[in-house]
C-alpha positions in Angstrom: 105.3 65.9 14.6 103.7 66.4 11.2 105.1 63.0 10.0 103.6 61.3 13.1 100.2 62.9 12.4 100.4 62.0 8.8 101.0 58.3 9.8 98.1 58.5 12.2 95.8 59.8 9.4 96.9 56.9 7.2 96.2 54.4 10.0 92.8 55.9 10.5 92.1 55.8 6.8 93.0 52.1 6.8 90.7 51.6 9.7 87.8 53.3 7.8 88.4 51.1 4.8 88.6 47.9 6.9 85.4 48.7 8.8 83.6 49.6 5.6 84.6 46.3 3.9 83.6 44.3 6.9 80.2 46.1 7.1 79.6 45.5 3.4 80.6 41.8 3.8 78.1 41.5 6.7 75.4 43.1 4.6 76.1 40.7 1.7 75.9 37.8 4.1 72.4 38.8 5.1 69.8 36.4 3.8 66.2 37.0 2.9 65.1 35.2 6.0 67.4 37.5 8.0 65.6 40.5 6.5 62.1 39.0 7.0 62.6 37.6 10.5 60.2 38.5 13.4 61.2 41.9 14.6 59.8 41.4 18.0 62.8 39.2 18.8 65.1 42.2 18.1 67.8 42.7 15.5 69.6 39.7 13.9 73.2 39.0 14.4 74.1 40.3 11.0 72.2 43.5 11.6 74.1 44.0 14.8 77.4 43.4 13.1 76.4 45.9 10.3 75.6 48.5 12.9 78.8 47.9 14.8 80.9 48.3 11.6 79.1 51.5 10.8 79.7 52.9 14.2 83.4 52.0 13.9 83.7 53.6 10.5 82.1 56.8 11.9 84.5 56.7 14.8 87.5 56.3 12.5 86.3 59.1 10.2 85.7 61.5 13.2 89.2 60.8 14.6 90.7 61.4 11.1 88.9 64.7 10.9 90.2 65.6 14.3 93.8 64.8 13.4 93.5 66.8 10.2 92.2 69.7 12.2 95.2 69.4 14.5 97.6 69.2 11.6 96.1 72.3 10.0 96.1 74.2 13.2 99.8 73.3 13.7 100.6 74.4 10.2 99.5 78.0 11.0 
C-alpha cells in the first residue's frame, strides 16, 4: 500500500510540474496586445489558459497533500 501511495505522489508531482510549465509557457506567449486588450470583452484566450493551468496545479498539489496525509496516517 505504501509503495502504491508513493507512486501516486510521484505521479501527482509530475502533474504539478507539467501544469506549472504549461502555465508559464502560456504566460510567456502573452503579448503586449493581449495584456492591453479591451477588458469589456472578457479575458483573452491566453489568460484563460493561464488560469486553467493554475487551477490544475492547485488541484494536483491538494491531491498530493491528501495522499501524504493518508500515508502519514497509515504509518502510525
